[in-house]
C-alpha positions in Angstrom: 112.0 91.8 89.5 111.4 93.6 92.7 111.2 97.3 93.2 114.7 98.0 94.4 116.0 95.9 91.3 113.9 98.0 88.9 115.4 101.0 90.3 118.9 99.7 90.2 118.4 98.6 86.5 117.5 102.2 85.5 120.0 104.9 84.2 119.5 108.6 84.2 117.6 110.9 86.4 114.0 110.2 87.3 111.2 112.7 87.2 108.5 113.1 90.0 105.9 111.4 87.8 108.1 108.4 87.1 108.9 107.8 90.8 105.2 108.3 91.8 104.4 105.6 89.4 107.0 103.3 90.5 106.2 103.8 94.3 102.5 104.0 93.7 102.2 107.3 95.7 100.8 110.9 94.9 103.2 113.5 93.4 102.5 115.8 96.5 103.8 113.0 98.7 107.0 112.8 96.6 107.6 116.7 96.6 106.9 116.8 100.3 109.6 114.1 101.0 112.1 115.6 98.7 111.7 119.1 100.2 112.2 117.7 103.8 115.4 115.8 102.6 113.9 112.5 103.8 114.1 111.3 100.0 117.4 111.8 98.1 116.7 114.2 95.3 118.4 117.0 93.3 117.3 120.0 91.5 117.9 120.8 87.8 116.9 124.4 87.4 113.3 124.5 89.0 112.8 120.7 88.4 113.2 118.0 91.1 114.9 114.9 89.9 115.9 111.7 91.6 118.9 109.4 91.0 117.5 105.8 90.9 120.7 104.3 92.5 120.2 106.6 95.5 116.6 106.0 95.9 117.3 102.3 95.8 120.0 102.7 98.4 117.6 104.8 100.5 114.9 102.1 100.3 117.4 99.3 101.4 118.5 101.5 104.4 115.1 102.5 105.3 113.5 99.2 105.2 116.3 97.2 106.4 117.1 95.5 103.2 120.9 95.8 103.3 123.0 92.8 102.6 123.5 92.2 106.4 119.8 92.1 106.9 119.5 89.3 104.2 121.9 87.1 105.9 120.5 84.7 108.5 121.6 85.6 112.2 124.4 83.6 113.6 123.2 81.4 116.6 125.5 81.6 119.7 124.6 79.6 122.6 125.5 81.5 125.8 124.3 79.3 128.7 125.7 80.3 132.1 125.7 76.9 133.4 127.4 75.4 130.3 130.3 73.0 131.2 129.2 73.1 134.9 128.3 70.0 136.5 125.2 69.9 139.0 125.7 67.5 142.0 
């Protein structure tokens, strides 16, 4: 199970310590990202919490792991001389 799948399988708000363990980063890093608004978070009283579904969505968008990125690109042959005969 990959990181995004682990997040999507969770329910309920996550604490900073839980997210640190899952992402393998320092708590100060998580607090800074949440304060800047670069990591989706919300406050309950004075505590910072994270919705695992929102964090999973954020990871998909940030690292290009959305559904469109998983599909192989379609190949289109765009030759200027296609169908032209050279004498």
